[in-house]
C-alpha positions as CSV (number, residue, x, y, z in Angstrom):
1,M,-23.4,1.0,-3.8
2,K,-23.0,1.8,-7.5
3,F,-23.5,-0.4,-10.5
4,G,-21.3,-0.2,-13.6
5,I,-23.9,2.0,-15.5
6,D,-24.0,4.4,-12.6
7,R,-20.3,4.8,-12.5
8,L,-20.1,5.3,-16.3
9,L,-22.7,8.1,-16.0
10,E,-21.2,9.8,-13.0
11,E,-17.5,9.6,-13.9
12,P,-16.7,11.4,-17.1
13,D,-13.1,10.1,-17.1
14,L,-14.4,6.6,-17.6
15,R,-16.1,7.7,-20.8
16,T,-13.1,9.4,-22.3
17,P,-12.1,6.4,-24.4
18,L,-15.6,6.5,-26.0
19,M,-15.2,10.0,-27.4
20,G,-15.6,9.9,-31.2
21,K,-16.6,6.2,-31.1
22,R,-19.9,4.8,-32.3
23,V,-21.4,3.2,-29.2
24,A,-24.0,0.4,-29.0
25,L,-25.8,-0.9,-26.0
26,L,-26.9,-4.5,-25.2
27,A,-29.6,-4.2,-22.5
28,H,-33.0,-5.4,-21.3
29,P,-35.8,-4.2,-18.9
30,A,-33.6,-4.4,-15.8
31,S,-30.9,-2.2,-17.3
32,V,-31.8,0.8,-15.3
33,T,-29.8,3.4,-13.3
34,T,-30.2,4.1,-9.6
35,E,-32.9,6.7,-10.6
36,L,-34.7,3.9,-12.5
37,T,-34.0,5.5,-15.9
38,H,-33.4,2.9,-18.6
39,S,-29.7,2.7,-19.5
40,L,-30.4,3.5,-23.2
41,D,-32.3,6.7,-22.3
42,A,-29.6,7.7,-19.8
43,L,-26.8,7.2,-22.3
44,A,-28.7,9.1,-24.9
45,N,-28.8,12.1,-22.7
46,L,-25.0,12.3,-22.5
47,P,-23.6,14.8,-25.0
48,D,-20.3,12.9,-25.2
49,I,-21.8,9.6,-26.2
50,K,-22.8,8.8,-29.7
51,L,-25.3,6.0,-29.7
52,S,-25.4,4.2,-33.0
53,A,-27.4,1.0,-32.2
54,A,-28.9,-1.1,-29.5
55,F,-29.3,-4.8,-28.9
56,G,-31.9,-6.8,-27.0
57,P,-31.4,-10.4,-25.7
58,Q,-34.1,-13.0,-25.0
59,H,-37.4,-11.2,-24.0
60,G,-36.4,-8.0,-25.7
61,L,-34.6,-4.7,-25.0
62,R,-37.7,-3.3,-23.3
63,G,-39.3,-6.6,-22.4
64,D,-41.9,-7.9,-24.8
65,K,-42.0,-11.7,-24.7
66,Q,-43.3,-13.9,-22.0
67,D,-42.1,-17.4,-22.8
68,N,-39.1,-19.3,-24.2
69,M,-38.7,-19.5,-28.0
70,M,-40.9,-16.4,-28.4
71,E,-38.8,-14.3,-30.7
72,S,-38.4,-10.5,-30.8
73,P,-38.1,-8.6,-34.1
74,D,-35.6,-5.9,-35.1
75,F,-37.0,-2.3,-35.1
76,I,-36.0,1.3,-35.2
77,D,-36.2,3.1,-31.9
78,P,-39.0,5.7,-32.4
79,I,-37.3,8.3,-30.2
80,L,-33.6,7.9,-30.9
81,G,-33.9,6.7,-34.5
82,I,-31.3,4.0,-34.1
83,P,-31.6,0.4,-35.1
84,V,-32.5,-2.0,-32.3
85,F,-31.3,-5.5,-33.2
86,S,-32.8,-8.7,-31.7
87,L,-30.4,-11.4,-30.5
88,Y,-33.3,-13.7,-29.9
89,G,-35.1,-13.6,-33.2
90,E,-33.9,-14.6,-36.6
91,V,-30.4,-14.9,-35.1
92,R,-28.9,-15.4,-31.7
93,R,-25.4,-14.5,-32.7
94,P,-24.8,-10.9,-34.0
95,T,-24.4,-10.8,-37.8
96,D,-21.7,-8.9,-39.8
97,V,-24.2,-6.2,-40.6
98,M,-25.0,-5.7,-36.9
99,M,-21.4,-5.6,-36.0
100,D,-20.7,-2.9,-38.5
101,T,-23.0,-0.5,-36.7
102,F,-20.7,0.3,-33.8
103,D,-17.1,0.5,-32.5
104,V,-17.8,-0.2,-28.8
105,L,-20.5,-2.4,-27.4
106,L,-21.7,-1.7,-23.8
107,V,-23.2,-4.7,-22.1
108,D,-25.6,-3.9,-19.3
109,L,-27.4,-7.0,-18.4
110,Q,-28.8,-8.1,-15.0
111,D,-28.0,-11.8,-14.7
112,L,-29.5,-14.3,-12.2
113,G,-26.4,-16.3,-11.5
114,C,-27.5,-19.4,-13.2
115,R,-25.9,-21.1,-16.2
116,I,-29.2,-21.7,-18.0
117,Y,-30.1,-18.0,-18.0
118,T,-29.5,-17.1,-21.6
119,F,-28.0,-13.7,-21.1
120,I,-24.6,-15.2,-20.3
121,T,-24.8,-17.2,-23.6
122,T,-25.5,-13.9,-25.4
123,L,-22.5,-12.4,-23.6
124,R,-20.3,-15.2,-25.0
125,Y,-21.6,-14.8,-28.5
126,V,-21.0,-11.0,-28.6
127,L,-17.5,-11.5,-27.2
128,E,-16.7,-14.0,-30.0
129,A,-18.2,-11.7,-32.6
130,A,-16.2,-8.7,-31.2
131,A,-13.0,-10.8,-31.5
132,K,-13.8,-11.6,-35.1
133,H,-14.6,-8.0,-36.1
134,G,-12.0,-6.2,-34.0
135,K,-14.6,-4.4,-31.8
136,S,-14.5,-3.4,-28.2
137,V,-16.8,-4.7,-25.5
138,W,-17.4,-3.0,-22.2
139,I,-19.2,-4.8,-19.4
140,L,-21.2,-2.5,-17.1
141,D,-21.1,-4.8,-14.2
142,R,-24.1,-5.7,-12.0
143,P,-24.6,-7.9,-8.9
144,N,-25.1,-11.6,-9.0
145,P,-28.2,-11.7,-6.9
146,A,-27.8,-15.4,-6.1
147,G,-24.4,-14.5,-4.5
148,R,-21.2,-16.6,-4.5
149,P,-22.4,-20.2,-3.7
150,V,-21.7,-22.8,-6.3
151,E,-23.9,-25.8,-7.0
152,G,-24.7,-28.4,-9.6
153,L,-23.0,-30.6,-12.2
154,T,-20.7,-29.0,-14.7
155,L,-21.9,-29.0,-18.3
156,R,-20.2,-31.9,-20.1
157,P,-18.3,-31.5,-23.5
158,G,-20.7,-31.6,-26.4
159,W,-23.7,-30.4,-24.4
160,E,-23.2,-26.7,-25.2
161,S,-26.4,-24.9,-26.1
162,F,-28.2,-21.6,-25.8
163,V,-28.8,-22.5,-22.2
164,G,-25.3,-24.0,-21.8
165,A,-22.7,-21.4,-22.6
166,G,-19.7,-23.3,-21.2
167,A,-18.4,-25.8,-18.8
168,M,-19.7,-24.4,-15.5
169,P,-22.1,-25.7,-12.9
170,M,-25.7,-24.6,-12.7
171,R,-25.1,-22.0,-10.1
172,H,-21.8,-20.3,-11.0
173,G,-21.5,-17.5,-8.4
174,M,-19.9,-14.9,-10.7
175,T,-20.9,-11.5,-12.1
176,M,-21.2,-10.8,-15.9
177,G,-17.9,-8.9,-15.8
178,E,-16.2,-11.9,-14.2
179,L,-17.8,-14.3,-16.6
180,A,-16.6,-12.2,-19.5
181,S,-13.0,-12.5,-18.4
182,W,-13.5,-16.3,-17.9
183,F,-15.0,-16.6,-21.4
184,I,-12.1,-14.7,-22.9
185,S,-9.5,-16.9,-21.1
186,T,-11.3,-20.2,-21.7
187,L,-12.1,-19.5,-25.4
188,K,-8.7,-17.8,-26.0
189,L,-10.3,-14.8,-27.5
190,D,-8.3,-11.8,-28.7
191,V,-10.7,-9.0,-27.9
192,D,-10.5,-5.6,-26.2
193,C,-12.8,-6.0,-23.2
194,R,-13.1,-3.7,-20.2
195,V,-15.2,-4.2,-17.1
196,I,-16.6,-1.1,-15.4
197,T,-16.7,-2.6,-11.9
198,M,-19.3,-1.9,-9.2
199,Q,-18.4,0.0,-6.1
200,G,-19.5,-1.3,-2.7
201,W,-20.8,-4.7,-3.8
202,L,-20.7,-7.1,-0.8
203,P,-21.9,-10.5,-2.0
204,E,-21.8,-12.0,1.5
205,A,-23.7,-9.2,3.3
206,A,-27.1,-9.8,4.8
207,P,-29.9,-9.6,4.1
208,G,-29.5,-9.7,0.3
209,Y,-26.4,-12.0,0.0
210,G,-25.7,-10.7,-3.5
211,W,-28.5,-8.3,-4.0
212,P,-28.5,-4.9,-2.3
213,L,-31.8,-5.5,-0.7
214,G,-33.5,-2.3,0.5
215,E,-31.0,-0.2,-1.4
216,R,-31.8,-0.9,-5.1
217,T,-35.2,-1.6,-6.7
218,W,-35.7,-5.0,-8.2
219,I,-36.7,-4.8,-11.9
220,N,-37.7,-8.1,-13.6
221,P,-34.8,-9.0,-16.0
222,S,-37.2,-11.4,-17.6
223,P,-41.0,-11.7,-17.2
224,N,-40.9,-14.6,-14.7
225,A,-38.2,-13.2,-12.5
226,P,-40.3,-11.1,-10.2
227,N,-38.2,-10.9,-7.1
228,L,-35.1,-12.0,-5.2
229,W,-36.8,-15.1,-3.8
230,M,-37.3,-16.5,-7.2
231,T,-33.6,-15.8,-8.0
232,R,-32.5,-17.8,-5.0
233,C,-34.7,-20.8,-6.0
234,Y,-34.0,-20.6,-9.7
235,A,-30.9,-22.8,-10.0
236,G,-33.2,-25.6,-9.0
237,T,-36.7,-24.7,-10.1
238,V,-35.5,-23.9,-13.6
239,M,-35.2,-27.7,-14.1
240,L,-39.0,-27.9,-13.9
241,E,-39.1,-26.4,-17.4
242,G,-37.9,-29.9,-18.6
243,T,-40.7,-31.7,-16.7
244,T,-44.4,-32.0,-16.9
245,L,-44.7,-30.4,-13.5
246,S,-45.8,-26.7,-13.3
247,E,-43.1,-24.3,-12.3
248,G,-45.7,-21.8,-11.3
249,R,-45.9,-19.9,-14.6
250,G,-49.3,-18.5,-14.7
251,T,-49.3,-17.7,-11.0
252,T,-47.9,-14.7,-9.1
253,R,-45.0,-16.8,-7.7
254,P,-43.3,-18.4,-10.7
255,L,-40.2,-20.6,-10.1
256,E,-40.7,-20.5,-6.4
257,L,-43.2,-23.4,-6.4
258,F,-44.0,-26.5,-8.3
259,G,-46.8,-29.0,-8.6
260,A,-49.4,-30.8,-10.7
261,P,-53.0,-32.0,-10.4
262,D,-51.9,-35.7,-10.0
263,I,-49.3,-35.6,-7.3
264,D,-49.5,-35.6,-3.5
265,A,-47.4,-32.7,-2.3
266,R,-47.7,-33.5,1.4
267,A,-46.5,-37.0,0.8
268,L,-43.8,-35.7,-1.5
269,I,-42.4,-33.4,1.1
270,K,-42.4,-36.2,3.7
271,T,-40.4,-38.5,1.4
272,M,-37.9,-35.7,0.6
273,Y,-37.1,-35.3,4.2
274,E,-36.8,-39.0,4.7
275,L,-34.4,-39.3,1.8
276,A,-32.0,-36.4,2.3
277,P,-32.8,-33.9,5.0
278,Q,-29.3,-32.4,4.6
279,W,-30.3,-31.2,1.1
280,L,-33.3,-29.2,2.5
281,K,-31.5,-26.9,4.9
282,G,-31.7,-23.1,4.7
283,C,-35.3,-22.9,3.6
284,R,-38.8,-24.0,4.5
285,L,-41.1,-26.1,2.3
286,R,-44.9,-25.6,2.4
287,E,-47.7,-27.7,0.9
288,C,-49.8,-25.4,-1.2
289,W,-52.5,-25.4,-3.9
290,F,-52.5,-23.3,-7.0
291,E,-54.2,-22.9,-10.4
292,P,-52.1,-21.6,-13.2
293,T,-53.9,-19.1,-15.5
294,F,-51.7,-20.1,-18.4
295,H,-48.9,-22.5,-19.4
296,K,-48.7,-26.1,-18.0
297,H,-51.9,-27.3,-16.2
298,A,-53.7,-24.0,-17.0
299,G,-57.1,-23.9,-15.2
300,Q,-56.4,-27.0,-13.2
301,L,-56.0,-27.1,-9.4
302,C,-52.4,-28.3,-8.6
303,S,-51.1,-29.9,-5.5
304,G,-47.8,-28.1,-4.9
305,V,-44.8,-27.2,-2.9
306,Q,-43.6,-23.7,-2.3
307,I,-40.0,-23.1,-1.4
308,H,-39.7,-20.2,1.2
309,V,-36.4,-18.3,1.3
310,E,-37.7,-14.9,2.2
311,D,-37.8,-15.1,6.0
312,V,-35.4,-15.7,9.0
313,S,-35.2,-19.4,8.2
314,Y,-33.2,-18.7,5.1
315,D,-29.5,-19.7,5.4
316,H,-27.6,-18.5,2.3
317,N,-24.7,-20.9,2.6
318,A,-26.8,-23.9,3.5
319,F,-29.5,-23.5,0.9
320,Q,-29.1,-25.9,-2.1
321,P,-31.9,-25.3,-4.6
322,W,-30.5,-27.6,-7.3
323,R,-30.3,-30.6,-4.9
324,L,-33.7,-29.7,-3.4
325,Q,-35.4,-29.9,-6.8
326,A,-33.5,-33.0,-7.8
327,L,-34.7,-34.6,-4.6
328,A,-38.3,-33.7,-5.4
329,F,-37.9,-35.5,-8.7
330,K,-36.4,-38.5,-7.0
331,A,-39.2,-38.6,-4.4
332,L,-41.9,-38.5,-7.1
333,R,-40.2,-41.2,-9.1
334,L,-40.1,-43.5,-6.0
335,Q,-43.8,-42.7,-5.1
336,Q,-45.1,-43.0,-8.7
337,P,-42.6,-45.0,-10.7
338,D,-44.5,-44.7,-14.0
339,Y,-45.2,-41.0,-13.7
340,T,-44.6,-39.1,-16.9
341,L,-42.1,-36.7,-15.5
342,W,-39.8,-35.7,-18.3
343,R,-41.3,-33.3,-20.9
344,D,-40.4,-34.2,-24.5
345,F,-40.6,-31.0,-26.6
346,P,-38.3,-28.6,-28.5
347,Y,-36.4,-26.6,-25.9
348,E,-34.4,-23.5,-26.7
349,Y,-33.8,-24.8,-30.3
350,E,-32.6,-28.2,-29.2
351,L,-34.8,-30.7,-31.0
352,N,-33.1,-34.0,-30.5
353,R,-32.4,-34.1,-26.8
354,L,-34.6,-34.2,-23.7
355,A,-35.1,-30.7,-22.2
356,I,-34.0,-31.9,-18.8
357,D,-30.7,-33.0,-20.2
358,V,-30.2,-29.8,-22.1
359,I,-30.9,-27.9,-18.9
360,N,-28.4,-29.9,-16.9
361,G,-25.7,-30.1,-19.6
362,S,-25.7,-33.9,-19.5
363,S,-28.0,-36.8,-18.9
364,L,-26.5,-37.5,-15.4
365,L,-29.2,-35.9,-13.3
366,R,-32.0,-37.6,-15.2
367,E,-30.3,-41.0,-15.0
368,W,-29.8,-40.6,-11.2
369,V,-33.5,-39.8,-10.8
370,D,-34.7,-42.7,-12.9
371,D,-32.5,-45.3,-11.4
372,T,-34.3,-46.7,-8.4
373,N,-31.1,-48.0,-6.9
374,T,-29.3,-44.7,-6.6
375,I,-29.3,-42.7,-3.5
376,P,-28.5,-39.0,-2.7
377,T,-24.9,-39.7,-1.8
378,D,-24.4,-41.1,-5.4
379,L,-25.4,-37.7,-6.8
380,D,-23.2,-35.9,-4.2
381,S,-20.2,-38.0,-5.2
382,L,-20.5,-36.7,-8.8
383,T,-21.4,-33.2,-8.1
384,Q,-19.1,-32.2,-5.2
385,K,-16.0,-32.8,-7.4
386,D,-17.5,-30.5,-10.1
387,E,-18.3,-27.8,-7.5
388,Q,-14.9,-27.8,-5.9
389,A,-13.1,-27.7,-9.3
390,W,-15.2,-24.7,-10.4
391,K,-14.5,-22.8,-7.2
392,E,-10.8,-23.2,-7.9
393,E,-11.2,-22.4,-11.6
394,R,-13.2,-19.2,-11.1
395,Q,-10.9,-17.8,-8.4
396,P,-8.5,-15.9,-10.7
397,F,-11.4,-14.1,-12.3
398,L,-13.2,-12.8,-9.2
399,L,-13.2,-9.0,-9.0
400,Y,-14.9,-8.5,-5.6
């Protein structure tokens, strides 16, 4: 199969509208060609493309920052001599000065298929800026490695943030090109936007179910996104960032496991299966022990749970990572009612709301966990309506 960047490089006719234009690129470490050349370098080698600027999202153009709220600076590319602007530094929306450096912005970002992943918020911001300044945006489309399944509560009005770009569920099941069209329609933007589509993407095909496993190399789009298995779990395990539980940062399997020194993982798994075995299909849970080298509980032995989605037990359409992680919170709350679960700290520039609520786009998930009278079907009754509505809403924008 071919990604958008590969088609742009291989098909000169696609590049014809760029002739004589100042071209900028928004990219990150996973923005590579089929030959593993970074997209910025590949475009710079084309004689008919005039690169005038580059942009980096969270974690940087080349990948330089490990954690959230670790900002990247602007700099001049030492080889190309063009400005590289950070959209996760002093600003998160492109400034007028930045917008004046190009005519067409190419967006080549590998997403993970999760609302909280900030690259889709950056996509929204550059589309809004392009509409304001009369610039063109081209999306060089890439796979959604989490595939088409939809899961989670829809972000509620007033809960928009840098990890909540719009009213979509946690797992949206769309590509960046498809999301661009949805943003333009939803926000009623007047902007020239083109999508250079992929060729041969089969989101339902085994074994990758969204990612061309065995055909394309996995490059970390962010430091703690090391493999496809993390991507499958991420729509659930990302909620751990809003808790005191370790999400495995500081281990070699971040966001595939969770735990803490003061929990009983074996008992937790047992309670989860007692409460809602239907939420645990399509994967295997394993009690484990780990000691983070940095981040939460660094240097402490943690009792933990690893979510296994890398073997024959994985069922793409049955696996529900968001519900699985919610169930772990519920089980812990029932086992240890006074456990300090929710982490109160500044999260992605939101200073006055609990991180777990910012992550979920409302307080509904937290309230369900903390209310000892609620049961799994109560959360299902809220969530299933959102999921079905999103499947219908996104349908006109699907390209594959």
